[in-house]
N, C-alpha and C positions, 0 to 999 in steps of 0.2 A: 836368395832374396826373400825377405819377409813378405807375407801375404798382404799386410796393410800397405806396403810400398807399391805392390802390384796394383792394388785397388786404386791407390792414389793416381797412378799413371793413367788408368782407365778413365778416372774422373776428369783428369786434365784434358784428355782427348775429347771427352764428351762436352766439356765446357767450350773448347775451341769450336766444335761442331755447332753447338747451340748459339754461340756468338756470331757465327757466319750466317745463321738463318735470317735475322732481321735485315741483313744487307740485300738479300734477294727480294724480300718483301718491299723494302724501302725503294729499291730500284724500280720496281713495278709501279709503286705509288708516285714516284717522281715522273715517270713517263705519262701517267694519267694527268698529273698536275701540269706538265708541260703542254699537253694537248689542250687542257682547259685554259691555260695561260694564252696560248695562241688564239683560241676562240674568243677570249675576252678582248685581246688586242685587236682582232679583226672587227669586233663589234664597236670598239672605241673609234677605229678608223672610219667606219660607216657613219657613226654619230657625228664625227668631225665634218664629214661631207654634208650630212643633213643640216648641221649647224651653219655651215658656210652658205647653204642654199637659203635657209630662213633669214639669214642676216641681210640678204639682198633686198628683202621686202621689209621695210621699217615697220609695217603694220602687223607683223607676225611675232610680237614679243612673247605671247603666251606659248607659241610653238618653240621659240628659242629657249624659254624657261623649261619646258617639258624635256627638250633634248638635252639641256644642260644637266637636269636632274638625273636623267638616264646615264649620261656620261660620267657624272660624279659617282653614281652607284657602281658602275662598271670599273671605274678607277679604284674604288675602295676594294672591290672584289679582286682586282689585279694585285694590289698591295698585300691583301690577305693571302693570295696564292703564292706570291714570292716569299712571304714570311714562313709559310708552311714548308716550301721547298728548302729554305735556309735551315729550318729545324731538322729536316730529314738529313741533309748533308752533314750537319753538326753531329748528329747521333751516329751516322756512318763513320765519320772520322774517329770519334771516341771509341766505338766498338772495334774497329780495325786496329787501332793503336794498342788497345788492351789485349787483343788476340795475339798480335805479333810479339808483344812483351812476354805473354804467358808461354808461347811456344819457344822463344829464345831461352827462357829459364829452364824449360823442360829439356831442351836439347843439351844445354850445358850440364845438367844433372846426368843425363844419359851418357854423355861423353866421359864424365868422371867415373861413373859406374863401369863403363866399358873398359876403361884403363885399368881398373882394379881387377876385372875379370882376366884381362890379358896377362897381368902380372902374376896372378895366381896360376893360370894355366902354364905360364913359362916355368914357374917353380915345379909344378907337378910333372913336367916333361922329364925331369931327372929320375923320377920313380919308374919310368918305363925303360928299363935296360935289361940286358940279358941275365944279369945276376939275379935281379928281382924275379924275373920270369922263371929261372931254373931253381933257385934256392928257396924262394918264398912265394909259391903260387897263390896263397890266400891274399897276401899283400898286393900282388899283381892284379888280382880280380877287383879288389877295392879301388885301386888306383885307376884301373881301366874304366870302371863304372863312373868314377868321379870325373875322369877326363871326358867320357861320353856326355855326361850331364852338362859340364861346363861348355863343351863344344856346341851342344844343342842350345843352351841358354844364350851363348854368344851369338849364334845365328839369329835367335829370336830378337836379341837386342839390336843387332845390325838392321834387321828388318823393320823394327819399330822406329829406329832412328831415321831410316830412309823415308818411312811414311811421314814422320813429322817434318822432315826436310821438304818433302813434297808439299805438305800443307803450308809450310813456311813460304815456299816459293809462290804458291797460289795466293797467299795473303799479301806477300810483298807486291805481287802484280796488282792485287786489289788496292793496295796502298798507293801504288802509282796512279791507278785510276782515280782514287780519291784526291790525289794531288791535283789532277786535272779538274776534278769537281770542285776543289778548293778555289781554283781559278774561276770556275763557273760561279762559285759562291760570291766571290768578289764582284763579278759582273752583275749578279742578282742584287747585291747590296747597292751597287751603283744605280741599277734600274729602280730599286726601291726609293732611293734618295731622289732621283729624277721624277718618279711618279708622285711622290709626296709633295714635291715643289709644284708639279702641274696640278695636283689636286687642290693645293692651296690657292693657286691662280684661278682655277675653275670655280671654287667656292666664292672667291672674291668677285669674279665675273657674274656669278649667279646672284649675289647680293646686289650688285650694281644693276643687273637686269630687273630684279624685284623692285628696286627703288625707281628705276626708269619707268617700269611698267605701271607703278602706282601713279607716277606723274602723268603718264600717257593715258591712264584710265580716266583721270580727271579731264584731260584734254579731249579724249574720245567721247566722254559723257557730254561735254559742252558741245562738241560737234554734232552728236546725235540729236541733242535738243534743238540745235540750230537747224538741222535737216528736217526734223519733224515740224518745226515752226514754218519752214519754207514749204513743206508739203501742204500744210493747212492753208498757207497763203496762196499757193499754186491752185489748190482746189477751189478756193474762193474766187480766184481770178477766172478759172475755167467756167464755173457756174455763172459768173457775171457775164462772160462772153456768150455762153449758151443762151442765157436769157435775152441778151441783146440781139443775137442772131434770130431767135424765135420771134421777137418783136418785129424785127426787120422783115422776116419771112411773112408774118401775118399782114403787115402793111403792104408788102409786095403783092401778096395774093389778091388783095382788094382791087388793085389796079392791073393785075395780070390778065392776059387774054385767056379765053377758054382753052386754047391750045396749050399755052404755057402751064396752066393749072393741070391739064390732063397729063402732060409730060412729067410734071412734079409727082402726081399721084401714081403714075406708072413706075417711076423710079423707086418710090416708096414700096410699091408692091413687089418689085424685083428684089429689092434689098431684103424684104421680109421673107420672100420665097427662098432665099439662099441662107436662111438661118441654119446654123450647124454645118455650113459648107464654105464659109468665107475663108480665104487664104489668110495665113498669119502675116502680121505686119513686117516680119523679117524672115529671110529664108531659113534661118536657124536660130533658135533661142530656147531658153528654159524659163518657166514661171518661178520667180523667187518670192512673190507675194500674191496671194489670191484675192479675189474680189471680196469685200466685206470688212467688218470691224477687226482690228488687231491691236495687241498690246506691244508697244515698242520698248526698246532697251533702256530708253531714258526714263521709263517709269510710267508714262501716260498711255492713253488709248487714242486711236485714230481710226478713221474710216477710209478704206481704199475703194474709190469709185470705179476702178478699172482693174487691170492686172499689171504687176510689175514684172518686166522681162529683162533677162540678162542675155546679151548676145556677144558676138565677136567684136574685137576692137575694129573701128572703122566700118562697121556693118551699115548697109543701106536700109533705110526704113521706107516702106512702100504702102500705097493706098490699098485697102482691103476690098474696095469696090469702086465702080464708076461713080463719079461725083464732081463737085465743084469746090475749089478752095475758097472758103469764105473769109477766113481770118488767119493771119500769121502774127503771133504775139511773142513777147519776151517774158519768160517766167522770172520769179524772184531770185533764182540762182544765176540769172544772166544768160540762159540758153533758150533756144527757140521752141515754140510749139505751133503745130499746124492743125486747123479745124477744116474738115471736109464734110460737106453737106450731101446727103444721099436722099433726097426727097424730104420726108419727115424725120430722118435720122441724121445724126452727126457723129463722126468719129474724130477722136482727139489723139494726137501723137506728141508727146512731150520730150524735153531734154535733148533736143537736136543741136548738134554742133554747127551744121550748115543746112540750109534749105535750098532745094533746087526747083521750087515752083513759086508762083506768084499768086497773090489774091485775085480772085475772079477767073482763074484759069480752070479749064476742065481737065480732069485726070481720069485715067483708065485703071481698071483692076490690075494690081501688082506694079503700077508705075512708081518709080522712085520719086520720093518727095524730099529726102534729105539723108543726112548721115548722123547716127547717134553719137552723143558725146561720151568720151572715155575719161574717167576721173583719175585722180592721183594714185588710186589703188589699182589702176589698170583694169577697171571694171566698166563695161559699156552697158548701162542700164537706162531704161525708159519706161514710161507709163502709157498704157494704151487704154482708151475708154470708148464706150459706145453709149450715146444718148438717143432716146427716141420715144415714139408713141404719138398720140394725138397732140395737136398744137397746145391745147390747154393742159395736157397731162404728160408732158415730156419728163422722163426720169432716166436715171442711170441704169444701164443694163449690165448683166454679168457677161463679159466677152467670151467666157468659156463656152457658153451654150450657143454662141454665134459662130465661133471659129471651127474650122474642120478638125475632126478628132486626130 
């Protein structure tokens, strides 16, 4: 055989080896992508649960929108992942098909060459006889050497053919695996189609949410303005009642007996002595707005003369000190407020759904006076205020410095 043909065979085997390299690399890449795909799918399932939770509360449109944005992003990542896997599968199929075709051609060539070698060796067997051996030793030596060469070359060819058949068997097995992967490819294509449809639905839902949220923002803005207006009306009503109670108190003091005046003075001293130690008006609550001026979301500014508290649904409101219920009124929002007098001090409890005391009754520290109202947003909020000082200088107090730490 000529040298260039031998080199050609070596190059063919090298090509087959090189073609098989990307398959292993691609298989590893696909495993990584499949792990990433499962992770993304798990995240989408979690976001679906979060979205279902936020949909239960109609006032959480912004949360729904944020969750939808995350879900859409993950859905796009999932489609990208599937497309990458499809690309890898396609390249594997092409590479394997090319490798198998190359090997088949090489084996066909080797078989043809092997047949020629067998034919030549068969003819040369005639030269190995007793006559040639005894009559023409030189010719025998040449024939013997040629036979040895062809036998050795024939063994080499058989060995190479077996090697290539082994490679062919391996690639055929890989081809079978890729047939399975072709089925996976169809499954991925189906998943991609489904995910694109879901992505389209999610984007439509997102747009609907944006439109709904814009409408709701206008509604919320109007509601906030209404609430702030009610807050101002409530405060004006509270201050009016405080002034009325002070006027009533001054008038009562003029006709009161020395004993009654002494009791009133003693109660004022006791209340003042407990500054910083008064119990909170609910067993459990958090302050959501502090005492003082604040800017509200509707764009204006207001003054909070007490502290705004958030508590549990159906929570009881209680008196922070011994005193007398002097007034029960209805606020502009339709819910009750209770005024309790503690000598020269008055505590105010607003936004009560129900009241369990009556005007003129004496109450003790921590005695239940009513139940806080829970609104449509499932929030139980109320405002607690303290007013006090000398009769002529009664003013609002910061409840924080009166209540226990």
